[in-house]
MINUMI-66443 format. One record per atom (N, C-alpha, C): residue number from 1; residue in one letter; atom name; x, y, z. Coordinates in steps of 0.02 Angstrom, whole numbers, plus 50000, padded with zeros to 5 digits. Atoms other than C-alpha are relative to their C-alpha. Example, Ala and Ser with C-alpha at 12.3 -4.5 7.8 and 13.67 -1.06 7.14 Angstrom:
REM MINUMI-66443
1, A, N, 50045, 49941, 50000
1, A, CA, 50615, 49775, 50390
1, A, C, 50045, 50060, 50000
2, S, N, 49958, 49941, 49997
2, S, CA, 50684, 49947, 50357
2, S, C, 49961, 50055, 50037
//
This chain:
REM MINUMI-66443
1, M, N, 49952, 49980, 50053
1, M, CA, 56241, 50150, 49601
1, M, C, 50059, 49952, 50000
2, I, N, 49941, 50043, 50008
2, I, CA, 56382, 50042, 49533
2, I, C, 50055, 50040, 49965
3, N, N, 49942, 49970, 50034
3, N, CA, 56555, 50108, 49492
3, N, C, 50017, 49955, 49941
4, T, N, 49992, 50043, 50058
4, T, CA, 56564, 50041, 49315
4, T, C, 50072, 49988, 49981
5, I, N, 49929, 50011, 50016
5, I, CA, 56753, 50058, 49306
5, I, C, 50023, 49933, 50027
6, H, N, 49979, 50063, 49970
6, H, CA, 56780, 49913, 49426
6, H, C, 49941, 49962, 50030
7, N, N, 50059, 50034, 49974
7, N, CA, 56600, 49858, 49461
7, N, C, 49998, 50000, 50077
8, V, N, 50000, 49993, 49928
8, V, CA, 56608, 49924, 49639
8, V, C, 49928, 50001, 50025
9, P, N, 50069, 50001, 49973
9, P, CA, 56449, 49880, 49738
9, P, C, 49983, 50067, 50034
10, E, N, 50023, 49936, 49972
10, E, CA, 56345, 50025, 49805
10, E, C, 50026, 50012, 50070
11, A, N, 49978, 49991, 49930
11, A, CA, 56391, 49994, 49988
11, A, C, 50075, 50017, 50003
12, I, N, 49928, 49986, 50002
12, I, CA, 56577, 49993, 49947
12, I, C, 50013, 50069, 49970
13, Q, N, 49992, 49933, 50030
13, Q, CA, 56557, 50147, 49837
13, Q, C, 49989, 50055, 50051
14, K, N, 50012, 49951, 49947
14, K, CA, 56487, 50240, 49987
14, K, C, 50063, 50007, 50044
15, S, N, 49938, 49997, 49962
15, S, CA, 56646, 50195, 50081
15, S, C, 50054, 50036, 49960
16, Y, N, 49954, 49963, 50043
16, Y, CA, 56749, 50255, 49932
16, Y, C, 49988, 50074, 50008
17, D, N, 50018, 49929, 49998
17, D, CA, 56655, 50420, 49936
17, D, C, 50019, 50031, 50067
18, S, N, 49984, 49974, 49933
18, S, CA, 56676, 50442, 50125
18, S, C, 50076, 50008, 50009
19, V, N, 49926, 49998, 49993
19, V, CA, 56862, 50400, 50123
19, V, C, 50030, 50056, 49958
20, L, N, 49972, 49950, 50044
20, L, CA, 56897, 50513, 49975
20, L, C, 49982, 50071, 50021
21, E, N, 50020, 49934, 49976
21, E, CA, 56798, 50660, 50044
21, E, C, 50045, 50023, 50057
22, N, N, 49957, 49982, 49943
22, N, CA, 56897, 50656, 50206
22, N, C, 50073, 50008, 49980
23, F, N, 49930, 49995, 50022
23, F, CA, 57063, 50625, 50119
23, F, C, 50013, 50066, 49965
24, R, N, 49991, 49937, 50037
24, R, CA, 57039, 50773, 50002
24, R, C, 49997, 50060, 50047
25, S, N, 50008, 49945, 49953
25, S, CA, 56987, 50883, 50148
25, S, C, 50052, 49999, 50056
26, R, N, 49947, 50008, 49950
26, R, CA, 57137, 50825, 50251
26, R, C, 49971, 49989, 50070
27, R, N, 50029, 50021, 49936
27, R, CA, 57023, 50759, 50386
27, R, C, 50017, 49927, 50011
28, P, N, 49986, 50071, 49988
28, P, CA, 57051, 50591, 50472
28, P, C, 49953, 49955, 49961
29, V, N, 50039, 50048, 50039
29, V, CA, 56995, 50448, 50362
29, V, C, 49973, 49946, 50047
30, S, N, 50030, 50053, 49959
30, S, CA, 56875, 50322, 50440
30, S, C, 50036, 49934, 49987
31, Q, N, 49966, 50064, 50007
31, Q, CA, 56976, 50165, 50473
31, Q, C, 49951, 49944, 49984
32, E, N, 50051, 50050, 50013
32, E, CA, 56815, 50066, 50471
32, E, C, 49983, 49997, 49925
33, H, N, 50015, 49999, 50072
33, H, CA, 56776, 50122, 50293
33, H, C, 50060, 49976, 49959
34, L, N, 49941, 50021, 50036
34, L, CA, 56955, 50096, 50238
34, L, C, 50008, 49924, 50005
35, D, N, 49997, 50072, 49991
35, D, CA, 56954, 49920, 50312
35, D, C, 49949, 49964, 49956
36, E, N, 50053, 50030, 50041
36, E, CA, 56791, 49884, 50222
36, E, C, 50021, 49997, 49927
37, I, N, 49975, 49998, 50069
37, I, CA, 56867, 49937, 50056
37, I, C, 50054, 49947, 49989
38, Q, N, 49944, 50046, 50008
38, Q, CA, 57025, 49836, 50083
38, Q, C, 49977, 49927, 50004
39, T, N, 50027, 50068, 49995
39, T, CA, 56929, 49681, 50136
39, T, C, 49964, 49981, 49936
40, W, N, 50035, 50014, 50063
40, W, CA, 56819, 49694, 49981
40, W, C, 50050, 49987, 49944
41, L, N, 49950, 50007, 50053
41, L, CA, 56971, 49715, 49868
41, L, C, 50038, 49933, 50006
42, E, N, 49964, 50063, 49991
42, E, CA, 57055, 49562, 49944
42, E, C, 49959, 49939, 49981
43, V, N, 50043, 50058, 50015
43, V, CA, 56905, 49451, 49904
43, V, C, 49960, 50013, 49936
44, D, N, 50044, 49991, 50058
44, D, CA, 56763, 49501, 49789
44, D, C, 50027, 50051, 49950
45, G, N, 49973, 49948, 50045
45, G, CA, 56856, 49651, 49718
45, G, C, 50070, 49986, 49975
46, W, N, 49931, 50017, 50019
46, W, CA, 57017, 49557, 49680
46, W, C, 50016, 50021, 49929
47, D, N, 49988, 49982, 50070
47, D, CA, 57000, 49584, 49493
47, D, C, 50009, 50075, 49991
48, A, N, 49993, 49928, 50002
48, A, CA, 56981, 49770, 49523
48, A, C, 50069, 50021, 50026
49, L, N, 49935, 49983, 49971
49, L, CA, 57138, 49775, 49631
49, L, C, 50057, 49987, 49951
50, I, N, 49944, 50020, 50043
50, I, CA, 57248, 49685, 49504
50, I, C, 49991, 50022, 49927
51, A, N, 50016, 49980, 50069
51, A, CA, 57178, 49775, 49352
51, A, C, 50053, 50045, 49968
52, D, N, 49949, 49955, 50027
52, D, CA, 57331, 49887, 49332
52, D, C, 50036, 49966, 49942
53, P, N, 49971, 50033, 50060
53, P, CA, 57395, 49850, 49154
53, P, C, 50077, 49997, 50001
54, E, N, 49927, 49998, 50002
54, E, CA, 57578, 49888, 49195
54, E, C, 50032, 49940, 50036
55, E, N, 49973, 50058, 49964
55, E, CA, 57600, 49736, 49310
55, E, C, 50067, 50016, 50033
56, L, N, 49939, 49979, 49967
56, L, CA, 57728, 49822, 49420
56, L, C, 50024, 49949, 50050
57, M, N, 49968, 50045, 49952
57, M, CA, 57849, 49717, 49521
57, M, C, 50055, 50038, 50036
58, A, N, 49946, 49969, 49962
58, A, CA, 57973, 49765, 49656
58, A, C, 50037, 49948, 50040
59, I, N, 49958, 50042, 49958
59, I, CA, 58118, 49679, 49741
59, I, C, 50002, 50032, 50070
60, R, N, 49990, 49976, 49931
60, R, CA, 58122, 49694, 49931
60, R, C, 50076, 50005, 50010
61, L, N, 49927, 49996, 50005
61, L, CA, 58299, 49757, 49911
61, L, C, 50035, 49999, 50068
62, H, N, 49970, 50001, 49934
62, H, CA, 58336, 49790, 50095
62, H, C, 50000, 49929, 50029
63, H, N, 50006, 50069, 49974
63, H, CA, 58276, 49614, 50138
63, H, C, 50053, 49956, 49967
64, V, N, 49949, 50040, 50036
64, V, CA, 58387, 49536, 50004
64, V, C, 50070, 50018, 50026
65, A, N, 49935, 49978, 49975
65, A, CA, 58534, 49641, 50065
65, A, C, 50015, 49972, 50069
66, E, N, 49990, 50026, 49933
66, E, CA, 58509, 49585, 50245
66, E, C, 50021, 49926, 49999
67, L, N, 49985, 50071, 50005
67, L, CA, 58518, 49404, 50190
67, L, C, 50064, 49984, 49962
68, E, N, 49948, 50020, 50048
68, E, CA, 58649, 49407, 50053
68, E, C, 50059, 50048, 49992
69, F, N, 49948, 49951, 50016
69, F, CA, 58751, 49568, 50042
69, F, C, 50051, 50005, 50057
70, R, N, 49948, 50001, 49949
70, R, CA, 58895, 49519, 50155
70, R, C, 50056, 49955, 49975
71, D, N, 49942, 50039, 50023
71, D, CA, 59069, 49450, 50129
71, D, C, 49995, 49927, 50019
72, S, N, 50003, 50069, 49978
72, S, CA, 59032, 49292, 50228
72, S, C, 49957, 49958, 49952
73, E, N, 50042, 50037, 50047
73, E, CA, 58892, 49242, 50108
73, E, C, 50036, 49991, 49934
74, L, N, 49962, 50003, 50063
74, L, CA, 58999, 49283, 49957
74, L, C, 50054, 49945, 50005
75, C, N, 49946, 50049, 49991
75, C, CA, 59145, 49180, 50026
75, C, C, 49973, 49929, 50002
76, A, N, 50028, 50067, 49992
76, A, CA, 59036, 49032, 50074
76, A, C, 49974, 49972, 49935
77, N, N, 50031, 50024, 50062
77, N, CA, 58948, 49022, 49906
77, N, C, 50049, 49995, 49941
78, L, N, 49953, 49999, 50057
78, L, CA, 59094, 49060, 49790
78, L, C, 50067, 49969, 50017
79, G, N, 49937, 50031, 49980
79, G, CA, 59233, 48978, 49890
79, G, C, 50059, 50047, 49994
80, M, N, 49946, 49951, 50007
80, M, CA, 59336, 49137, 49893
80, M, C, 50038, 50010, 50065
81, D, N, 49959, 49980, 49943
81, D, CA, 59477, 49188, 50008
81, D, C, 49974, 50068, 50023
82, P, N, 50028, 49937, 49977
82, P, CA, 59404, 49325, 50118
82, P, C, 50047, 50060, 49992
83, L, N, 49952, 49945, 50006
83, L, CA, 59563, 49427, 50104
83, L, C, 50004, 50027, 49929
84, S, N, 49994, 49979, 50070
84, S, CA, 59545, 49438, 49915
84, S, C, 49936, 50032, 49973
85, V, N, 50064, 49974, 50023
85, V, CA, 59365, 49503, 49908
85, V, C, 50005, 50074, 49983
86, T, N, 50000, 49930, 50023
86, T, CA, 59346, 49664, 49809
86, T, C, 49929, 50024, 49989
87, D, N, 50067, 49973, 50015
87, D, CA, 59200, 49779, 49771
87, D, C, 49973, 49969, 49935
88, S, N, 50022, 50032, 50062
88, S, CA, 59194, 49700, 49598
88, S, C, 49968, 49932, 50015
89, D, N, 50028, 50065, 49979
89, D, CA, 59166, 49530, 49680
89, D, C, 49932, 50010, 50035
90, R, N, 50062, 49986, 49964
90, R, CA, 59033, 49604, 49793
90, R, C, 49943, 50017, 49952
91, L, N, 50051, 49981, 50049
91, L, CA, 58940, 49681, 49647
91, L, C, 49978, 49940, 49959
92, S, N, 50017, 50060, 50039
92, S, CA, 58949, 49519, 49548
92, S, C, 49955, 49953, 50039
93, W, N, 50040, 50044, 49958
93, W, CA, 58881, 49417, 49694
93, W, C, 49930, 50030, 50011
94, A, N, 50064, 49968, 49987
94, A, CA, 58744, 49544, 49731
94, A, C, 49955, 49994, 49938
95, R, N, 50040, 50004, 50061
95, R, CA, 58687, 49543, 49550
95, R, C, 49976, 49928, 49986
96, Q, N, 50023, 50069, 50005
96, Q, CA, 58680, 49353, 49550
96, Q, C, 49939, 49989, 50045
97, C, N, 50056, 50007, 49953
97, C, CA, 58567, 49362, 49703
97, C, C, 49938, 50035, 49974
98, I, N, 50057, 49961, 50026
98, I, CA, 58457, 49496, 49625
98, I, C, 49969, 49965, 49940
99, D, N, 50026, 50036, 50058
99, D, CA, 58442, 49399, 49462
99, D, C, 49961, 49938, 50021
100, W, N, 50035, 50059, 49977
100, W, CA, 58393, 49243, 49558
100, W, C, 49931, 50019, 50026
101, V, N, 50065, 49977, 49974
101, V, CA, 58256, 49340, 49649
101, V, C, 49952, 50016, 49943
102, R, N, 50043, 49979, 50055
102, R, CA, 58190, 49412, 49487
102, R, C, 49972, 49940, 49961
103, N, N, 50021, 50057, 50042
103, N, CA, 58181, 49242, 49402
103, N, C, 49970, 49941, 50038
104, N, N, 50020, 50060, 49964
104, N, CA, 58143, 49120, 49542
104, N, C, 49962, 50010, 50065
105, D, N, 50029, 49991, 49934
105, D, CA, 58073, 49200, 49699
105, D, C, 49926, 49982, 50001
106, D, N, 50070, 50022, 49994
106, D, CA, 57908, 49132, 49764
106, D, C, 49954, 50053, 50029
107, G, N, 50044, 49947, 49979
107, G, CA, 57844, 49298, 49826
107, G, C, 50017, 50037, 50064
108, Y, N, 49980, 49965, 49939
108, Y, CA, 57932, 49347, 49987
108, Y, C, 50048, 50058, 49985
109, K, N, 49951, 49949, 50016
109, K, CA, 58073, 49445, 49907
109, K, C, 49980, 50040, 49938
110, L, N, 50024, 49966, 50061
110, L, CA, 57983, 49494, 49746
110, L, C, 49925, 50009, 50008
111, V, N, 50070, 49987, 49986
111, V, CA, 57815, 49578, 49767
111, V, C, 49967, 50035, 49940
112, S, N, 50040, 49964, 50049
112, S, CA, 57677, 49640, 49652
112, S, C, 49979, 50067, 50029
113, V, N, 50016, 49932, 49977
113, V, CA, 57641, 49827, 49663
113, V, C, 49936, 50023, 49966
114, F, N, 50064, 49978, 50028
114, F, CA, 57464, 49891, 49641
114, F, C, 49980, 50068, 50027
115, P, N, 50027, 49934, 49982
115, P, CA, 57423, 50077, 49644
115, P, C, 49926, 50001, 49981
116, H, N, 50071, 50005, 50016
116, H, CA, 57235, 50052, 49654
116, H, C, 49966, 50068, 50003
117, R, N, 50033, 49934, 50005
117, R, CA, 57133, 50202, 49599
117, R, C, 49930, 49996, 50031
118, L, N, 50066, 49993, 49971
118, L, CA, 56987, 50243, 49713
118, L, C, 49966, 50059, 49966
119, T, N, 50037, 49947, 50035
119, T, CA, 56857, 50343, 49616
119, T, C, 49934, 50013, 50035
120, A, N, 50062, 49981, 49966
120, A, CA, 56718, 50438, 49703
120, A, C, 49944, 50009, 49949
121, T, N, 50058, 49989, 50043
121, T, CA, 56543, 50463, 49633
121, T, C, 50007, 50063, 49959
122, D, N, 49992, 49937, 50036
122, D, CA, 56590, 50641, 49585
122, D, C, 50059, 50001, 49953
123, G, N, 49943, 50005, 50046
123, G, CA, 56741, 50580, 49486
123, G, C, 50067, 50014, 50030
124, S, N, 49936, 49988, 49967
124, S, CA, 56875, 50633, 49610
124, S, C, 50032, 49932, 50018
125, H, N, 49966, 50064, 49988
125, H, CA, 57005, 50502, 49650
125, H, C, 50063, 50008, 50041
126, A, N, 49936, 50005, 49965
126, A, CA, 57157, 50450, 49751
126, A, C, 50026, 49930, 49990
127, I, N, 49968, 50066, 50008
127, I, CA, 57276, 50303, 49754
127, I, C, 50003, 49965, 50068
128, L, N, 49992, 50044, 49942
128, L, CA, 57264, 50162, 49881
128, L, C, 50056, 49951, 49982
129, G, N, 49942, 50041, 50017
129, G, CA, 57434, 50079, 49881
129, G, C, 49997, 49931, 50031
130, C, N, 50000, 50069, 49976
130, C, CA, 57453, 49891, 49897
130, C, C, 50060, 49963, 49972
131, L, N, 49947, 50046, 50020
131, L, CA, 57599, 49770, 49892
131, L, C, 49974, 49930, 50014
132, V, N, 50026, 50068, 49992
132, V, CA, 57556, 49587, 49866
132, V, C, 50058, 49951, 50000
133, E, N, 49950, 50053, 49994
133, E, CA, 57669, 49447, 49928
133, E, C, 49964, 49933, 49992
134, I, N, 50028, 50068, 50004
134, I, CA, 57641, 49262, 49891
134, I, C, 50030, 49960, 50058
135, H, N, 49978, 50038, 49941
135, H, CA, 57649, 49160, 50051
135, H, C, 49985, 49926, 49992
136, G, N, 50007, 50072, 50010
136, G, CA, 57662, 48983, 49986
136, G, C, 49928, 49979, 49989
137, Q, N, 50068, 50026, 50006
137, Q, CA, 57502, 48884, 50005
137, Q, C, 49947, 50048, 50025
138, A, N, 50047, 49950, 49976
138, A, CA, 57423, 49031, 50095
138, A, C, 49979, 50048, 49945
139, G, N, 50018, 49958, 50057
139, G, CA, 57423, 49121, 49929
139, G, C, 50020, 50073, 50009
140, P, N, 49981, 49929, 49997
140, P, CA, 57429, 49310, 49903
140, P, C, 49979, 50034, 50065
141, V, N, 50013, 49962, 49939
141, V, CA, 57440, 49424, 50054
141, V, C, 50011, 50074, 49984
142, C, N, 49997, 49928, 50015
142, C, CA, 57403, 49610, 50037
142, C, C, 50033, 50038, 50058
143, K, N, 49969, 49955, 49952
143, K, CA, 57515, 49736, 50125
143, K, C, 49979, 50071, 49979
144, W, N, 50028, 49936, 50018
144, W, CA, 57417, 49898, 50122
144, W, C, 50046, 50058, 50019
145, Q, N, 49951, 49946, 49994
145, Q, CA, 57516, 50059, 50102
145, Q, C, 49968, 50069, 50008
146, G, N, 50031, 49936, 49988
146, G, CA, 57388, 50195, 50135
146, G, C, 49979, 50037, 49937
147, L, N, 50027, 49958, 50054
147, L, CA, 57317, 50335, 50028
147, L, C, 50051, 50051, 49975
148, W, N, 49953, 49953, 50031
148, W, CA, 57413, 50444, 49906
148, W, C, 49962, 50042, 49949
149, N, N, 50032, 49956, 50049
149, N, CA, 57367, 50590, 49795
149, N, C, 50008, 49975, 49929
150, T, N, 49986, 50023, 50067
150, T, CA, 57448, 50515, 49642
150, T, C, 50037, 49934, 50001
151, R, N, 49963, 50062, 50010
151, R, CA, 57520, 50354, 49576
151, R, C, 50074, 50011, 50011
152, R, N, 49928, 49986, 49994
152, R, CA, 57692, 50434, 49566
152, R, C, 50020, 50008, 50073
153, E, N, 49984, 49991, 49930
153, E, CA, 57688, 50486, 49749
153, E, C, 50006, 49933, 50036
154, F, N, 49998, 50066, 49969
154, F, CA, 57650, 50307, 49802
154, F, C, 50063, 49962, 49979
155, L, N, 49942, 50038, 50024
155, L, CA, 57786, 50230, 49693
155, L, C, 50065, 50029, 50027
156, E, N, 49940, 49968, 49972
156, E, CA, 57914, 50357, 49753
156, E, C, 50007, 49984, 50075
157, A, N, 49998, 50012, 49928
157, A, CA, 57866, 50326, 49935
157, A, C, 50027, 49931, 50017
158, I, N, 49976, 50067, 49983
158, I, CA, 57897, 50139, 49932
158, I, C, 50073, 49990, 49980
159, S, N, 49930, 50005, 50022
159, S, CA, 58066, 50170, 49849
159, S, C, 50048, 50038, 50046
160, V, N, 49957, 49961, 49956
160, V, CA, 58131, 50285, 49986
160, V, C, 50048, 49955, 50038
161, G, N, 49950, 50040, 49965
161, G, CA, 58293, 50219, 50057
161, G, C, 50013, 49932, 49969
162, H, N, 49991, 50063, 50037
162, H, CA, 58289, 50079, 49928
162, H, C, 49971, 49941, 50037
163, E, N, 50035, 50056, 49966
163, E, CA, 58172, 49977, 50039
163, E, C, 49975, 49951, 49947
164, Y, N, 50023, 50039, 50058
164, Y, CA, 58094, 49916, 49876
164, Y, C, 50033, 50030, 49938
165, W, N, 49973, 49975, 50063
165, W, CA, 58165, 49928, 49701
165, W, C, 49953, 49978, 49944
166, L, N, 50045, 50015, 50056
166, L, CA, 58039, 49940, 49560
166, L, C, 50041, 49975, 49941
167, I, N, 49961, 50030, 50054
167, I, CA, 58096, 49832, 49417
167, I, C, 49961, 49998, 49935
168, S, N, 50026, 50013, 50067
168, S, CA, 58070, 49813, 49232
168, S, C, 50053, 49958, 49965
169, E, N, 49952, 50042, 50036
169, E, CA, 58157, 49708, 49102
169, E, C, 50067, 50035, 49990
170, K, N, 49939, 49963, 50015
170, K, CA, 58284, 49847, 49073
170, K, C, 50033, 50031, 50062
171, D, N, 49973, 49969, 49940
171, D, CA, 58313, 49901, 49253
171, D, C, 50066, 49970, 50021
172, V, N, 49937, 50021, 49972
172, V, CA, 58489, 49894, 49320
172, V, C, 50010, 50040, 50064
173, I, N, 49989, 49965, 49937
173, I, CA, 58519, 49935, 49503
173, I, C, 50072, 50027, 50000
174, P, N, 49932, 49971, 50003
174, P, CA, 58667, 50056, 49510
174, P, C, 50048, 49970, 50051
175, N, N, 49948, 50027, 49956
175, N, CA, 58830, 49997, 49586
175, N, C, 50000, 50033, 50068
176, E, N, 49995, 49963, 49937
176, E, CA, 58827, 50134, 49717
176, E, C, 49944, 49982, 50048
177, V, N, 50056, 50020, 49958
177, V, CA, 58656, 50078, 49780
177, V, C, 50016, 49933, 50033
178, I, N, 49982, 50066, 49972
178, I, CA, 58715, 49898, 49802
178, I, C, 50053, 50006, 50054
179, L, N, 49945, 49994, 49952
179, L, CA, 58876, 49948, 49889
179, L, C, 49978, 50037, 50063
180, S, N, 50024, 49964, 49941
180, S, CA, 58781, 50067, 50005
180, S, C, 49962, 49954, 50046
181, L, N, 50037, 50048, 49960
181, L, CA, 58678, 49918, 50064
181, L, C, 50043, 49941, 50023
182, W, N, 49956, 50056, 49982
182, W, CA, 58826, 49800, 50080
182, W, C, 50018, 50004, 50074
183, Q, N, 49984, 50001, 49928
183, Q, CA, 58854, 49747, 50260
183, Q, C, 50075, 49993, 50008
184, K, N, 49927, 49997, 49995
184, K, CA, 59031, 49796, 50299
184, K, C, 50026, 49943, 50044
185, P, N, 49972, 50055, 49959
185, P, CA, 59138, 49651, 50360
185, P, C, 50029, 50025, 50065
186, N, N, 49967, 49984, 49936
186, N, CA, 59193, 49651, 50541
186, N, C, 50075, 49994, 49991
187, K, N, 49928, 50009, 50002
187, K, CA, 59376, 49660, 50579
187, K, C, 50015, 49926, 49999
188, K, N, 49984, 50071, 50006
188, K, CA, 59458, 49495, 50534
188, K, C, 50020, 49971, 50067
189, K, N, 49983, 50035, 49939
189, K, CA, 59465, 49372, 50676
189, K, C, 50056, 49949, 49987
190, T, N, 49944, 50047, 50009
190, T, CA, 59625, 49274, 50696
190, T, C, 49988, 49937, 50040
191, T, N, 50010, 50065, 49966
191, T, CA, 59607, 49089, 50737
191, T, C, 50065, 49981, 50034
192, R, N, 49940, 50022, 49966
192, R, CA, 59731, 48993, 50843
192, R, C, 50056, 49983, 49951
193, S, N, 49949, 50019, 50050
193, S, CA, 59819, 48935, 50685
193, S, C, 50028, 50062, 49966
194, G, N, 49975, 49939, 50033
194, G, CA, 59841, 49116, 50631
194, G, C, 49962, 50017, 49938
195, A, N, 50040, 49986, 50060
195, A, CA, 59721, 49101, 50485
195, A, C, 49946, 50051, 50016
196, K, N, 50051, 49950, 49988
196, K, CA, 59594, 49240, 50464
196, K, C, 49933, 49976, 49971
197, K, N, 50067, 50024, 50018
197, K, CA, 59408, 49205, 50456
197, K, C, 49961, 50056, 49965
198, C, N, 50043, 49953, 50035
198, C, CA, 59280, 49286, 50343
198, C, C, 49938, 50013, 50041
199, D, N, 50061, 49983, 49963
199, D, CA, 59142, 49381, 50435
199, D, C, 49952, 50037, 49955
//
């Protein structure tokens, strides 16, 4: 039998069926079968994995924040006096960084999001979550996110704590989210000359 939705081979379909039966019954899922499915999706089943028409993307927001959301980065890049930095400056710098990621990132900070639908022979289904990063010449790398009852559950799970931020053309990350991730500056260090350094 072939799953005509994504042309899933019979052997892989059996793994779909086994994984879904156990998942629905809340029994442990065979890692061997799950690995078989994921390996197939990464190679021969690639077109099935990326078939989602919405083409969802997400910023690795925590990762961007760790690298850029700090006064020292803002000061170094904008030539600002550390004593004059305000939340408005922080938000402006953070949004510049976010816009750069959205328009220029090569795949480490901006990932593709694929809620792949596993469909059993009996028509039951679940979502196998996958995030795809582009690792330069190594190409796409799948980061598997486990099984979920629904697409919404998966998308909400990766957004917990703003680890990832799902984006669209109209998305604007709220100010309070950016400021909550901003790395608070250390107390100002006084140099021998009396000048204060930006940390």
